[in-house]
N, C-alpha and C positions, 0 to 999 in steps of 0.2 A: 347087735354084731357092730364094728368098727372097723374102716377099711380107709386106709392111705396112701396117696401113687404120688410118689415124687416124677416130675418133672427133670427139665432144662438142658442136662448136662450134655456130654458130646467133646467132641476132637478143639480144642485149641492152641493158638499157641505161647511158648511162654511169658508171662508180663500181659495177658489179657485178660476178660472179663467173664464171668459168664455167674449167669445166676437161679439157679434152685430151687424149684417151688415141692410143696409139699399138703394137699390138697387130701386136708380128711370130708367122711364122712359115715352116716349113720347115725346107733343110735347115741348124739352129742348132748350131754347139757353143759361142759364146760371141757376146755384143755387143757389144764396144771402148769402142766409141763412140759415144752420139744426139745425136744434132741437133737440134734447132726453129728451122725456117726461116717465113719473113713473105715474104707478094708483093705489098703495099696495089699497087693499081688504077693501072696507064699506070705504074709504077717496080720497078723490080732490088728480085734475093730480096734476102735482107738473114738471117742469121743472128741470132736472139736468145737462144740458150741451147745452151749443149754441158753434157757432162753422158764425161765420161773417166773408165770404172770408173782407183778407186781418187786420184781430183784429188777437187780439194771443183766446183763448177760457178760454170760464170764464163754473164757475161750481157753482154747489149750496154747502153748504158746509159741508154734508154733505156725499159728494161721491169726494169733493174735500182730489186731492192726495194718489186717491185709480180708477178714470172712466179716462178713456180718449180716445176722442173726434176725430179724424179722417174723414179727407177724401179722395178719390180716382177721382178729379172731370175724366181726364181719362174713364174710368171706371165708371163713375156719380154714386157712391158706396161711404156711409159713415158709419162711422162705432164707436161703442161703446168700449174698449178696456171697464170690468171690473173687479180692482182684489181687493181681501182680501175682499174677496164677505161676507154682515152678515146677515141675518135670518130677518132683518127689508129691506134689500135694496130689501128683495124679491116682488113680484110686474107685471102688464103687461107695459113692456120697445112700449111707440108708438117713430114714429121716424116723424118729422116734421118739411120741405122746404117751406121755402122763394122760389119761379119756376119765373127765367122772358122767355117769351116765344120765340120764333122768331114774330113773332108778334108784341115782348118789353110788353107783357099784364103780370103784376102781379099776383099772387092766392096764396094760401099756400091750402099746401097737406100735409096727413095728410094717416100713413100705415094706417097695419089693427090692428097691435102689438103683442108683441111674449113675452110670460110668463117669469119669471125667477123665481125660487122656492129656497129656497138658504132651509137647510135645519140646522139645528144647534146639 
């Protein structure tokens, strides 16, 4: 089994920065895709940033130029660096990973989410 645990959320003033982390553990041979999603209160979940191994990262238009996704494969950790935060960035942020296990099975896994609140 694979587990993802996010951390780094919190309360920040508009214009501030936060760095979210997503640590993967368990039966992991490789992590092929990492995505960060967010779900604002009362709204649908939306993709924020995607990193596919060997390809440039892609971002939602609403965060382009402000957010950066990165990963440290040795630590099995993905990050979301968020700068110039706006109140509309307030949401639960969730990590999603497509993981290949040592038995070469592919699966999609989710973390439990971390709350980000941006005050105006």
